[in-house]
Residue, then its C-alpha position, 0 to 999 in steps of 0.5 A: x500500500x502506498x503512503x496516503x492510500x485509503x485502500x483496504x487490504x484483501x485480508x481486512x476486506x475478508x474480515x470486514x465481510x465476515x463481520x458484516x455477515x455476522x451482524x446481518x444474521x444476528x439482526x435478522x435472528x433478533x428480529x425473528x425472535x421479536x416477532x415470535x415473543x408474546x411477552x412485551x419485555x422480551x419483544x422489546x429486548x429482542x428489538x433493541x438487540x436487533x437495532x444494535x446489530x443493525x447499527x453495527x452493520x450500518x457502521x461497517x457498511x459506511x466504513x467500507x463505502x468510505x474507502x471505495 
């Protein structure tokens, strides 16, 4: 990588891709569980968890797009 370059190395891209996949899957699972819970507290907790994973996914996505 040259000085001043903002390119992401291949290994870093692989790690970023894996982390994004984990966050996406965790978000979808939490959303699914939230839709199945009857208890309002559990539903709220699952929705908060989904939002947290979605936020981390969005941050990773924005980081990736900033280096394109």
